[in-house]
Backbone atoms as SQL, in Angstrom:
CREATE TABLE atoms (id INTEGER PRIMARY KEY, chain TEXT, resi INTEGER, resn TEXT, atom TEXT, x REAL, y REAL, z REAL);
INSERT INTO atoms VALUES
  (1, 'A', 1, 'MET', 'N', 10.470, 8.321, -10.717),
  (2, 'A', 1, 'MET', 'CA', 9.629, 7.422, -9.938),
  (3, 'A', 1, 'MET', 'C', 9.413, 6.163, -10.772),
  (4, 'A', 2, 'ARG', 'N', 9.575, 5.025, -10.118),
  (5, 'A', 2, 'ARG', 'CA', 9.394, 3.745, -10.792),
  (6, 'A', 2, 'ARG', 'C', 8.590, 2.804, -9.907),
  (7, 'A', 3, 'HIS', 'N', 8.017, 1.778, -10.517),
  (8, 'A', 3, 'HIS', 'CA', 7.321, 0.765, -9.722),
  (9, 'A', 3, 'HIS', 'C', 8.329, 0.068, -8.816),
  (10, 'A', 4, 'ALA', 'N', 7.897, -0.311, -7.652),
  (11, 'A', 4, 'ALA', 'CA', 8.764, -0.959, -6.673),
  (12, 'A', 4, 'ALA', 'C', 9.213, -2.324, -7.176),
  (13, 'A', 5, 'THR', 'N', 10.483, -2.616, -6.974),
  (14, 'A', 5, 'THR', 'CA', 11.047, -3.921, -7.302),
  (15, 'A', 5, 'THR', 'C', 10.906, -4.842, -6.085),
  (16, 'A', 6, 'GLU', 'N', 11.271, -6.098, -6.263),
  (17, 'A', 6, 'GLU', 'CA', 11.255, -7.039, -5.138),
  (18, 'A', 6, 'GLU', 'C', 12.164, -6.542, -4.015),
  (19, 'A', 7, 'ALA', 'N', 13.319, -5.997, -4.373),
  (20, 'A', 7, 'ALA', 'CA', 14.238, -5.468, -3.351),
  (21, 'A', 7, 'ALA', 'C', 13.611, -4.292, -2.612),
  (22, 'A', 8, 'ASP', 'N', 12.893, -3.436, -3.332),
  (23, 'A', 8, 'ASP', 'CA', 12.194, -2.319, -2.684),
  (24, 'A', 8, 'ASP', 'C', 11.144, -2.852, -1.717),
  (25, 'A', 9, 'LEU', 'N', 10.397, -3.849, -2.154),
  (26, 'A', 9, 'LEU', 'CA', 9.348, -4.420, -1.308),
  (27, 'A', 9, 'LEU', 'C', 9.923, -5.101, -0.072),
  (28, 'A', 10, 'ASP', 'N', 11.147, -5.621, -0.197),
  (29, 'A', 10, 'ASP', 'CA', 11.802, -6.203, 0.982),
  (30, 'A', 10, 'ASP', 'C', 11.923, -5.167, 2.096),
  (31, 'A', 11, 'ARG', 'N', 12.136, -3.915, 1.740),
  (32, 'A', 11, 'ARG', 'CA', 12.238, -2.836, 2.727),
  (33, 'A', 11, 'ARG', 'C', 10.904, -2.559, 3.406),
  (34, 'A', 12, 'LEU', 'N', 9.814, -3.021, 2.794),
  (35, 'A', 12, 'LEU', 'CA', 8.469, -2.762, 3.311),
  (36, 'A', 12, 'LEU', 'C', 7.818, -4.009, 3.909),
  (37, 'A', 13, 'ASP', 'N', 8.613, -5.001, 4.258),
  (38, 'A', 13, 'ASP', 'CA', 8.058, -6.264, 4.766),
  (39, 'A', 13, 'ASP', 'C', 7.084, -6.072, 5.923),
  (40, 'A', 14, 'ASP', 'N', 7.448, -5.228, 6.892),
  (41, 'A', 14, 'ASP', 'CA', 6.558, -5.012, 8.040),
  (42, 'A', 14, 'ASP', 'C', 5.248, -4.359, 7.618),
  (43, 'A', 15, 'LEU', 'N', 5.326, -3.391, 6.709),
  (44, 'A', 15, 'LEU', 'CA', 4.118, -2.734, 6.197),
  (45, 'A', 15, 'LEU', 'C', 3.248, -3.734, 5.450),
  (46, 'A', 16, 'LEU', 'N', 3.849, -4.541, 4.608),
  (47, 'A', 16, 'LEU', 'CA', 3.082, -5.537, 3.860),
  (48, 'A', 16, 'LEU', 'C', 2.389, -6.514, 4.820),
  (49, 'A', 17, 'ALA', 'N', 3.076, -6.899, 5.877),
  (50, 'A', 17, 'ALA', 'CA', 2.481, -7.815, 6.861),
  (51, 'A', 17, 'ALA', 'C', 1.255, -7.185, 7.517),
  (52, 'A', 18, 'GLU', 'N', 1.330, -5.901, 7.823),
  (53, 'A', 18, 'GLU', 'CA', 0.186, -5.201, 8.433),
  (54, 'A', 18, 'GLU', 'C', -0.964, -5.080, 7.437),
  (55, 'A', 19, 'LEU', 'N', -0.668, -4.775, 6.193),
  (56, 'A', 19, 'LEU', 'CA', -1.720, -4.660, 5.182),
  (57, 'A', 19, 'LEU', 'C', -2.411, -5.999, 4.948),
  (58, 'A', 20, 'ARG', 'N', -1.667, -7.082, 5.029),
  (59, 'A', 20, 'ARG', 'CA', -2.255, -8.421, 4.845),
  (60, 'A', 20, 'ARG', 'C', -3.266, -8.755, 5.934),
  (61, 'A', 21, 'LYS', 'N', -3.205, -8.066, 7.045),
  (62, 'A', 21, 'LYS', 'CA', -4.145, -8.291, 8.152),
  (63, 'A', 21, 'LYS', 'C', -5.482, -7.585, 7.935),
  (64, 'A', 22, 'VAL', 'N', -5.558, -6.681, 6.973),
  (65, 'A', 22, 'VAL', 'CA', -6.806, -5.965, 6.694),
  (66, 'A', 22, 'VAL', 'C', -7.695, -6.913, 5.888),
  (67, 'A', 23, 'PRO', 'N', -8.804, -7.381, 6.463),
  (68, 'A', 23, 'PRO', 'CA', -9.580, -8.444, 5.822),
  (69, 'A', 23, 'PRO', 'C', -10.239, -8.061, 4.497),
  (70, 'A', 24, 'ALA', 'N', -10.510, -6.814, 4.266),
  (71, 'A', 24, 'ALA', 'CA', -11.247, -6.423, 3.061),
  (72, 'A', 24, 'ALA', 'C', -10.367, -6.282, 1.821),
  (73, 'A', 25, 'ILE', 'N', -9.047, -6.368, 1.989),
  (74, 'A', 25, 'ILE', 'CA', -8.168, -6.290, 0.818),
  (75, 'A', 25, 'ILE', 'C', -7.422, -7.600, 0.660),
  (76, 'A', 26, 'ARG', 'N', -7.018, -7.869, -0.578),
  (77, 'A', 26, 'ARG', 'CA', -6.353, -9.133, -0.887),
  (78, 'A', 26, 'ARG', 'C', -5.115, -8.844, -1.729),
  (79, 'A', 27, 'GLU', 'N', -4.026, -9.470, -1.368),
  (80, 'A', 27, 'GLU', 'CA', -2.781, -9.306, -2.121),
  (81, 'A', 27, 'GLU', 'C', -2.781, -10.310, -3.272),
  (82, 'A', 28, 'ARG', 'N', -2.855, -9.799, -4.493),
  (83, 'A', 28, 'ARG', 'CA', -2.895, -10.660, -5.673),
  (84, 'A', 28, 'ARG', 'C', -1.499, -11.053, -6.121),
  (85, 'A', 29, 'LYS', 'N', -0.576, -10.129, -5.977),
  (86, 'A', 29, 'LYS', 'CA', 0.830, -10.326, -6.290),
  (87, 'A', 29, 'LYS', 'C', 1.568, -9.536, -5.220),
  (88, 'A', 30, 'ARG', 'N', 2.757, -9.934, -4.872),
  (89, 'A', 30, 'ARG', 'CA', 3.448, -9.257, -3.774),
  (90, 'A', 30, 'ARG', 'C', 3.465, -7.744, -3.989),
  (91, 'A', 31, 'GLY', 'N', 2.888, -7.030, -3.007),
  (92, 'A', 31, 'GLY', 'CA', 2.862, -5.572, -3.050),
  (93, 'A', 31, 'GLY', 'C', 1.748, -4.967, -3.872),
  (94, 'A', 32, 'HIS', 'N', 0.860, -5.794, -4.413),
  (95, 'A', 32, 'HIS', 'CA', -0.276, -5.321, -5.214),
  (96, 'A', 32, 'HIS', 'C', -1.556, -5.846, -4.569),
  (97, 'A', 33, 'PHE', 'N', -2.378, -4.930, -4.086),
  (98, 'A', 33, 'PHE', 'CA', -3.583, -5.316, -3.352),
  (99, 'A', 33, 'PHE', 'C', -4.838, -4.925, -4.122),
  (100, 'A', 34, 'GLN', 'N', -5.879, -5.733, -3.939),
  (101, 'A', 34, 'GLN', 'CA', -7.183, -5.466, -4.541),
  (102, 'A', 34, 'GLN', 'C', -8.221, -5.296, -3.446),
  (103, 'A', 35, 'HIS', 'N', -9.242, -4.536, -3.785),
  (104, 'A', 35, 'HIS', 'CA', -10.431, -4.422, -2.939),
  (105, 'A', 35, 'HIS', 'C', -11.623, -4.626, -3.840),
  (106, 'A', 36, 'ARG', 'N', -12.424, -5.620, -3.514),
  (107, 'A', 36, 'ARG', 'CA', -13.592, -5.955, -4.340),
  (108, 'A', 36, 'ARG', 'C', -13.212, -6.158, -5.803),
  (109, 'A', 37, 'SER', 'N', -12.205, -6.949, -6.057),
  (110, 'A', 37, 'SER', 'CA', -11.725, -7.327, -7.395),
  (111, 'A', 37, 'SER', 'C', -11.219, -6.151, -8.243),
  (112, 'A', 38, 'ARG', 'N', -10.912, -5.054, -7.610),
  (113, 'A', 38, 'ARG', 'CA', -10.384, -3.885, -8.327),
  (114, 'A', 38, 'ARG', 'C', -9.031, -3.500, -7.730),
  (115, 'A', 39, 'ALA', 'N', -8.098, -3.110, -8.591),
  (116, 'A', 39, 'ALA', 'CA', -6.788, -2.666, -8.110),
  (117, 'A', 39, 'ALA', 'C', -6.993, -1.586, -7.052),
  (118, 'A', 40, 'PHE', 'N', -6.278, -1.721, -5.936),
  (119, 'A', 40, 'PHE', 'CA', -6.488, -0.818, -4.813),
  (120, 'A', 40, 'PHE', 'C', -5.210, -0.151, -4.316),
  (121, 'A', 41, 'LEU', 'N', -4.097, -0.881, -4.289),
  (122, 'A', 41, 'LEU', 'CA', -2.878, -0.332, -3.701),
  (123, 'A', 41, 'LEU', 'C', -1.658, -1.000, -4.329),
  (124, 'A', 42, 'HIS', 'N', -0.653, -0.179, -4.650),
  (125, 'A', 42, 'HIS', 'CA', 0.636, -0.691, -5.113),
  (126, 'A', 42, 'HIS', 'C', 1.716, 0.317, -4.732),
  (127, 'A', 43, 'PHE', 'N', 2.960, -0.029, -4.971),
  (128, 'A', 43, 'PHE', 'CA', 4.072, 0.778, -4.465),
  (129, 'A', 43, 'PHE', 'C', 5.003, 1.269, -5.565),
  (130, 'A', 44, 'HIS', 'N', 5.649, 2.390, -5.255),
  (131, 'A', 44, 'HIS', 'CA', 6.653, 2.998, -6.127),
  (132, 'A', 44, 'HIS', 'C', 7.876, 3.352, -5.288),
  (133, 'A', 45, 'ALA', 'N', 8.997, 3.505, -5.966),
  (134, 'A', 45, 'ALA', 'CA', 10.230, 3.944, -5.318),
  (135, 'A', 45, 'ALA', 'C', 10.767, 5.154, -6.060),
  (136, 'A', 46, 'ASP', 'N', 11.346, 6.053, -5.300),
  (137, 'A', 46, 'ASP', 'CA', 11.990, 7.236, -5.862),
  (138, 'A', 46, 'ASP', 'C', 13.219, 7.520, -5.004),
  (139, 'A', 47, 'GLY', 'N', 14.376, 7.105, -5.478),
  (140, 'A', 47, 'GLY', 'CA', 15.577, 7.216, -4.663),
  (141, 'A', 47, 'GLY', 'C', 15.431, 6.334, -3.436),
  (142, 'A', 48, 'ASP', 'N', 15.642, 6.919, -2.258),
  (143, 'A', 48, 'ASP', 'CA', 15.500, 6.169, -1.007),
  (144, 'A', 48, 'ASP', 'C', 14.084, 6.204, -0.456),
  (145, 'A', 49, 'ASP', 'N', 13.200, 6.934, -1.100),
  (146, 'A', 49, 'ASP', 'CA', 11.828, 7.075, -0.611),
  (147, 'A', 49, 'ASP', 'C', 10.900, 6.063, -1.260),
  (148, 'A', 50, 'MET', 'N', 9.930, 5.610, -0.467),
  (149, 'A', 50, 'MET', 'CA', 8.921, 4.675, -0.945),
  (150, 'A', 50, 'MET', 'C', 7.555, 5.352, -0.884),
  (151, 'A', 51, 'TYR', 'N', 6.708, 5.026, -1.849),
  (152, 'A', 51, 'TYR', 'CA', 5.377, 5.617, -1.953),
  (153, 'A', 51, 'TYR', 'C', 4.347, 4.533, -2.230),
  (154, 'A', 52, 'ALA', 'N', 3.148, 4.752, -1.733),
  (155, 'A', 52, 'ALA', 'CA', 2.024, 3.868, -2.025),
  (156, 'A', 52, 'ALA', 'C', 1.005, 4.658, -2.829),
  (157, 'A', 53, 'ASP', 'N', 0.532, 4.064, -3.902),
  (158, 'A', 53, 'ASP', 'CA', -0.602, 4.611, -4.640),
  (159, 'A', 53, 'ASP', 'C', -1.809, 3.806, -4.187),
  (160, 'A', 54, 'VAL', 'N', -2.809, 4.496, -3.671),
  (161, 'A', 54, 'VAL', 'CA', -3.957, 3.800, -3.082),
  (162, 'A', 54, 'VAL', 'C', -5.243, 4.549, -3.400),
  (163, 'A', 55, 'ARG', 'N', -6.315, 3.808, -3.612),
  (164, 'A', 55, 'ARG', 'CA', -7.637, 4.382, -3.894),
  (165, 'A', 55, 'ARG', 'C', -8.436, 4.505, -2.604),
  (166, 'A', 56, 'LEU', 'N', -8.068, 5.448, -1.772),
  (167, 'A', 56, 'LEU', 'CA', -8.763, 5.621, -0.501),
  (168, 'A', 56, 'LEU', 'C', -10.205, 6.059, -0.704),
  (169, 'A', 57, 'ASP', 'N', -10.472, 6.795, -1.775),
  (170, 'A', 57, 'ASP', 'CA', -11.838, 7.241, -2.052),
  (171, 'A', 57, 'ASP', 'C', -12.608, 6.246, -2.915),
  (172, 'A', 58, 'GLY', 'N', -11.948, 5.132, -3.278),
  (173, 'A', 58, 'GLY', 'CA', -12.596, 4.116, -4.094),
  (174, 'A', 58, 'GLY', 'C', -12.590, 4.419, -5.571),
  (175, 'A', 59, 'VAL', 'N', -12.070, 5.588, -5.967),
  (176, 'A', 59, 'VAL', 'CA', -12.106, 5.990, -7.367),
  (177, 'A', 59, 'VAL', 'C', -10.707, 6.253, -7.916),
  (178, 'A', 60, 'ASP', 'N', -10.043, 7.260, -7.382),
  (179, 'A', 60, 'ASP', 'CA', -8.762, 7.698, -7.915),
  (180, 'A', 60, 'ASP', 'C', -7.608, 7.326, -6.991),
  (181, 'A', 61, 'PHE', 'N', -6.481, 6.997, -7.592),
  (182, 'A', 61, 'PHE', 'CA', -5.280, 6.738, -6.809),
  (183, 'A', 61, 'PHE', 'C', -4.727, 8.042, -6.260),
  (184, 'A', 62, 'SER', 'N', -4.288, 8.000, -5.024),
  (185, 'A', 62, 'SER', 'CA', -3.550, 9.124, -4.433),
  (186, 'A', 62, 'SER', 'C', -2.234, 8.551, -3.926),
  (187, 'A', 63, 'ARG', 'N', -1.199, 9.364, -3.985),
  (188, 'A', 63, 'ARG', 'CA', 0.143, 8.906, -3.610),
  (189, 'A', 63, 'ARG', 'C', 0.471, 9.327, -2.187),
  (190, 'A', 64, 'HIS', 'N', 1.006, 8.363, -1.409),
  (191, 'A', 64, 'HIS', 'CA', 1.349, 8.599, -0.014),
  (192, 'A', 64, 'HIS', 'C', 2.759, 8.087, 0.241),
  (193, 'A', 65, 'ARG', 'N', 3.579, 8.937, 0.821),
  (194, 'A', 65, 'ARG', 'CA', 4.937, 8.517, 1.165),
  (195, 'A', 65, 'ARG', 'C', 4.861, 7.514, 2.312),
  (196, 'A', 66, 'VAL', 'N', 5.623, 6.422, 2.214),
  (197, 'A', 66, 'VAL', 'CA', 5.619, 5.377, 3.243),
  (198, 'A', 66, 'VAL', 'C', 7.048, 4.962, 3.604),
  (199, 'A', 67, 'THR', 'N', 7.929, 5.938, 3.646),
  (200, 'A', 67, 'THR', 'CA', 9.332, 5.656, 3.939),
  (201, 'A', 67, 'THR', 'C', 9.552, 5.380, 5.419),
  (202, 'A', 68, 'THR', 'N', 8.891, 6.131, 6.292),
  (203, 'A', 68, 'THR', 'CA', 9.112, 5.980, 7.732),
  (204, 'A', 68, 'THR', 'C', 8.038, 5.085, 8.360),
  (205, 'A', 69, 'ARG', 'N', 8.320, 4.608, 9.564),
  (206, 'A', 69, 'ARG', 'CA', 7.349, 3.775, 10.294),
  (207, 'A', 69, 'ARG', 'C', 6.059, 4.544, 10.565),
  (208, 'A', 70, 'ASP', 'N', 6.176, 5.831, 10.911),
  (209, 'A', 70, 'ASP', 'CA', 4.973, 6.639, 11.163),
  (210, 'A', 70, 'ASP', 'C', 4.129, 6.766, 9.900),
  (211, 'A', 71, 'GLU', 'N', 4.772, 6.993, 8.767),
  (212, 'A', 71, 'GLU', 'CA', 4.038, 7.097, 7.498),
  (213, 'A', 71, 'GLU', 'C', 3.366, 5.773, 7.156),
  (214, 'A', 72, 'GLN', 'N', 4.041, 4.678, 7.447),
  (215, 'A', 72, 'GLN', 'CA', 3.470, 3.362, 7.189),
  (216, 'A', 72, 'GLN', 'C', 2.262, 3.099, 8.084),
  (217, 'A', 73, 'ALA', 'N', 2.362, 3.475, 9.358),
  (218, 'A', 73, 'ALA', 'CA', 1.233, 3.301, 10.282),
  (219, 'A', 73, 'ALA', 'C', 0.047, 4.151, 9.841),
  (220, 'A', 74, 'ASP', 'N', 0.325, 5.362, 9.375),
  (221, 'A', 74, 'ASP', 'CA', -0.746, 6.233, 8.878),
  (222, 'A', 74, 'ASP', 'C', -1.442, 5.596, 7.675),
  (223, 'A', 75, 'LEU', 'N', -0.661, 4.991, 6.787),
  (224, 'A', 75, 'LEU', 'CA', -1.255, 4.345, 5.609),
  (225, 'A', 75, 'LEU', 'C', -2.148, 3.182, 6.027),
  (226, 'A', 76, 'VAL', 'N', -1.682, 2.340, 6.924),
  (227, 'A', 76, 'VAL', 'CA', -2.481, 1.190, 7.360),
  (228, 'A', 76, 'VAL', 'C', -3.798, 1.669, 7.972),
  (229, 'A', 77, 'ALA', 'N', -3.744, 2.700, 8.789),
  (230, 'A', 77, 'ALA', 'CA', -4.967, 3.238, 9.397),
  (231, 'A', 77, 'ALA', 'C', -5.909, 3.792, 8.331),
  (232, 'A', 78, 'ALA', 'N', -5.365, 4.500, 7.356),
  (233, 'A', 78, 'ALA', 'CA', -6.193, 5.078, 6.288),
  (234, 'A', 78, 'ALA', 'C', -6.815, 3.989, 5.430),
  (235, 'A', 79, 'VAL', 'N', -6.046, 2.958, 5.130),
  (236, 'A', 79, 'VAL', 'CA', -6.576, 1.835, 4.332),
  (237, 'A', 79, 'VAL', 'C', -7.688, 1.137, 5.104),
  (238, 'A', 80, 'ALA', 'N', -7.467, 0.837, 6.359),
  (239, 'A', 80, 'ALA', 'CA', -8.490, 0.157, 7.165),
  (240, 'A', 80, 'ALA', 'C', -9.773, 0.974, 7.220),
  (241, 'A', 81, 'ALA', 'N', -9.642, 2.289, 7.382),
  (242, 'A', 81, 'ALA', 'CA', -10.833, 3.156, 7.425),
  (243, 'A', 81, 'ALA', 'C', -11.534, 3.199, 6.072),
  (244, 'A', 82, 'ALA', 'N', -10.763, 3.199, 4.996),
  (245, 'A', 82, 'ALA', 'CA', -11.348, 3.322, 3.662),
  (246, 'A', 82, 'ALA', 'C', -12.139, 2.083, 3.251),
  (247, 'A', 83, 'VAL', 'N', -11.721, 0.917, 3.712),
  (248, 'A', 83, 'VAL', 'CA', -12.380, -0.334, 3.284),
  (249, 'A', 83, 'VAL', 'C', -13.317, -0.893, 4.345),
  (250, 'A', 84, 'GLU', 'N', -13.470, -0.171, 5.442),
  (251, 'A', 84, 'GLU', 'CA', -14.354, -0.611, 6.515),
  (252, 'A', 84, 'GLU', 'C', -15.764, -0.801, 5.962),
  (253, 'A', 85, 'GLU', 'N', -16.366, -1.933, 6.308),
  (254, 'A', 85, 'GLU', 'CA', -17.693, -2.209, 5.761),
  (255, 'A', 85, 'GLU', 'C', -18.758, -2.207, 6.811);
């Protein structure tokens, strides 16, 4: 497992666009998001699979596979719920 490269992130363009619409998080660097000035979400690649590490509980990172469109939609919904104010 390695951190996602620019080429890996290109595969996630639609997911990144959806995450950018969540008002409570901010993309500091492509594919790296913050919530309340704290690292919140970033991506990894493992072979053909993509994963997001995200602090849904506000404390610890948990890893979520985001290779398919359904997995990506699930992540966006979970992120929106986690940062809802």
